[in-house]
N, C-alpha and C positions, 0 to 999 in steps of 0.2 A: 504493500500500500504506500503510495507516494505521500509526500508531505501535505499537499492540498487535500487529497481524499481523506487522509487521517484526521486533519483539522476539521474538515467539513462534517465528517461523520460524528466526531466527538461533540462538536458544538451543537449540531442538530439534535442529538439526543437530549442534551441539557435544555435546549430551547423548547423542545416539545414537552418536556417535564414541567418547565416553568410556565408554559402556556396553559397546560392543564391545571396547574396550581392557581393561576390567575382566574380561570373559569370557575374553579371550585371555590375560590375566595369570594367572587362576586355572588355566587349562589348562597354561600354561608352568610354573607352580609344581608342579602335579601330575606333570609330566614332568621336573621338575628341569632345565629348559632355562635355565640361568643367563644365557646370552647374550641370550635373548629377554626374560627377566625384566628385565634391566638396560636393554634398549632401550625397553621399554614404560614402565618407571618413570622413566627419565631423559630420554627423548626424546618419546614420544607423550603421556603423561598431562600433564606440565608444559606442553607446547605448547598442547594443547586446553583445559586448565583455564584457562589465561591468556586464551585467546580467548573461552571461555564467560563468564568474569567480565566481560571488557571489553565484549562484545556485549550482555550482560544489562543493563549499566548505560548503554549508549549512548543518548544523548538525540538524537532526530532532529528535534526542533522547530526547531533553528536550522540544519539541514542543507538544502542545495539538492536539487532533484529529481535533478540529475546526481550529486551525492555519494551520495544514497540508492541510486541505480541502481548506482553503482560498488561500494558495500558489498554489495548484493544479488548482483551478479555474482561478487564475491570469495567469498562464502559458497557460492554455487552451484557454483563450481569446487572448493571444499573438499569439498562434499557429493559431487560427481561422482567426485572422486579416491578417496573412501572408499566408493563403491558405493551411495550414497543418492540415490534419485530424489526429485523435488519431491512427487510423489504420495504416496510413502511417508512423507515428513516431515509433510505435511498430515494424513495419516491418524493419525500419532502424536500430533499436536497435538489432533485431534478426540477421540481415545481418552483423552488426558490430561485434557481438559475433562470428559469423561463420568465419569471415575473420581475426580475431585477429591473429597477427603474420605474415600475408601474404597480408595485405591490402596496399592501397596507402598511408595510414597514416604513417606507419613505413618507407616506402621509402622516403616520403617527409621529415620526421624528420631527417633521415640520410643525406639527401641532404643538409638540412640546416646546420647540424653539420659539414659536409665536407666543405661547403662554408665558414663557420666561421674559420675553421682550415686553409684553403687556404689564406683567407684574413689576418689572423694573421701572417702567414708565409711571405706574401707580406709586411706586416708592418715591420717585422724584417729586411727585405732586404732594405726597404726604410729608416729605421732609421740608418742602416749602411751607406747608401749613404749620409744621412744628417750629420753623424759624420765626414765623409771624407770632406765634404764641410765646416763644422765648423772649422776643423783643417786647411784646406787650407786658409780660410778666416783669421784665427788668424795669420798664418804665413805671409800672404800678408800684414796684418796690421802692423806686426812687421817689415817687410821689408820696408814698407812705412816710418816708423819712422826713419829708418836708412838711408833713401835715401837722397842724396845730389844733384843729378842732376835732372833738370826739366823734361827732356825726360823720364828718368827712372821712375820718380814720376808719370807722366801721364800714363805710361804703366801699372804700378802697380795699380793705381787708376782704370783704365779701367778693369783690371782683377778682382778687388774687386767688381765692379759693376756687372760683369758677374756672379761671384760666388753668390752674393746676389740675383740676378734674379733666378738663379737655385734653391737657397734655398726657395725662395717664391713659385716657381712652385712646388717644392717638397712638401712643406707644404700644398699646396692646395690638392695635391694627397693624402697625409697622412690624412688630415681632412676628405676628401670624403671617404677614406677607413675606418676611425673610425666610421663615420656615418652609413656606410653599415654594419659594425660589430654589432653596437648597434641595428640596425633595425632587423637583423636576430636573434640576441640573444633575443630580445624582442618577436619575433615571436615564438621562442622555449619556452620561459618562459610562454607566454600567452596560448600556447598549441593549440588553435583552428585553427591556420593557417595550421597545419598538420592534426589535428583530423577531419577536414571536409572531408578528403579523406579516412576516415575509413570505408565507406560503399561501396567502389569500390576496386576491386582487383588490384594488382601491374600491371598485364598485361593490364587491362582496362585503368589504369592511363597512362601507357606507350603509348598505342595506341592513347589516347586523346591528349597527348603531341606531338606526331608525326604528328597528324592531324592538329595542329594549324599552 
C-alpha cells in the first residue's frame, strides 16, 4: 500500500466514525439523553479526533513493511468494531475523490469561515460599545469627585451603577462571543468537522439541512 492509499484509508475510517458520532450526538440532543451526550462528547469524539489527526499526519516513509502492516491491522480492527467494512471505506474514498471541489465539505468549511468572520465583526462592534461605556464611566467618576451637592452625588452614583451593569452585561456577551470564535476556529483547525461531509454533494447536504 503506497503512502497516499495508506493515509486515505486511515483517515477515512476515522472520518466515518466521527461522522456517525456527530449523527448520534444530534439524535441524543434531540432526545435530551444527557448521559449519551456526555459519553459521545467526552469519550468517543476526543478519542477518534486524536486518532484522525495522528493518522492524517503519519509519515510512513521511514516505516518498515511490518510496522505499516501493524498500523493497517490496528485500523482494520477499529473499523470492524465500528461496523465499517474495507469495501465501504474504499467506496467512501472513491466518492470523496469524485466530489472534490463540489462536496458538502467545502460548503461546511466556508460556512465556518463566514461564521468566524461575522463573529469577529460583532466583536469589533461590541468593543466599540465597551469603549463608549468606559469613557462614560470615567467621566461620571470625574464628575462625582467634583460634586458638592448630595442630590447630584446620588444621581451620578446611580448613573455609574447603571453604566457598570451595562459593562458587565456587555462583557458576558463578549466572553460568549470569544468562546464561539474559539470553538469554530478549532473546528476549522481540526478539519474533521467539515471533512465528514466530503462524501455527500452540496445539494444533498442542503436538502438534509432543510429537512431537519
